[in-house]
N, C-alpha and C positions, 0 to 999 in steps of 0.2 A: 502275370505272373502265373503258372500253371504247377498245380501240386503234383508231382511228378511221380507218385508213389503206385508201385504195379501190383500192389494188393501187401498180402502181411507180410511182414518180416520176420526169418527164421526164430530170432528169438521171440516173438510176440506167440509162436505159439506153446511156450514152457510153460505158461499159466494154466492154459487147457488141459495140456498132459497131464501135470501136478496134480490138478484138482480131481481131474476122473481117474488116475492111478491110488489116488487118497481114497477115494469115494468108495474104487473096488475093493481095495484092500480093508475097509471098514465094513464093506457087504458081506467079505468073507468072514470078519472076526465075529459080526452078528452071527451069522450062520453057525458059525462054533459055538457059539456063546451058550454057556450051560448055565450059570444062573444070574438070578434078575442085575442083580451089579454089575455085570458085565454086559449084558444087553441095551443096559441104561446108559452104561459109557459107548458104546459104539454105536447106539441110537443118536446120542449126544453130538458125537464125532460126526456122523453123519449130516445131522443139522447143521453145524457148524460148516463141513464142506459145500454143503449147499447154499447158504449165505454168503461166504465168501466169493459162490463162482457168481451167484447172481451180483454182488458189489464188482466184481471184474466186470462184466456183461456190461455195467452201467456205466464204469469209468470209460471202458474203450469206446464205447455210443459215446460218452460226453468227448472224448478226445478226437474223434471224426468231426462231430459237429462245430469243435471250437477251430480244426485245421480248415473245415472248409468256410465257416465264417471270416476266417483271415484269411484265405484266399479270394474271396469275395470282396473285402473290402479291398484287396491291394490291386484286384482287376477295375474295381471302380478307379481307385485315386490314379492309377496308370492311366486308364482313358480320361481323365480329367487333366492331367498333365498334358496328354498330348493334344487336348481341345486347346489347352493354354498353348500349345506352341506354336500350333495351326494360326490361331489369333493372331500373335502378335509377328509371325511370317506374313499377316495379311498386311 
């Protein structure tokens, strides 16, 4: 069995686009902030965006590793079944 993915799916780009746009908006808000309360809130939003981006990247990497592990397991099982069929035929 071969994992027939040709790369990222169109829906998988929504996460990075949303994180990038929210961090850009927060950066603009931080630029135009006048008092300390607004600056603190925008800095907190920027930190939240960065942490969500990190969590998203870790999750995406884990999904890719899981898919690779399942694919390797399936290939081993198919090869083992093929060897059994050949041994029975002899």
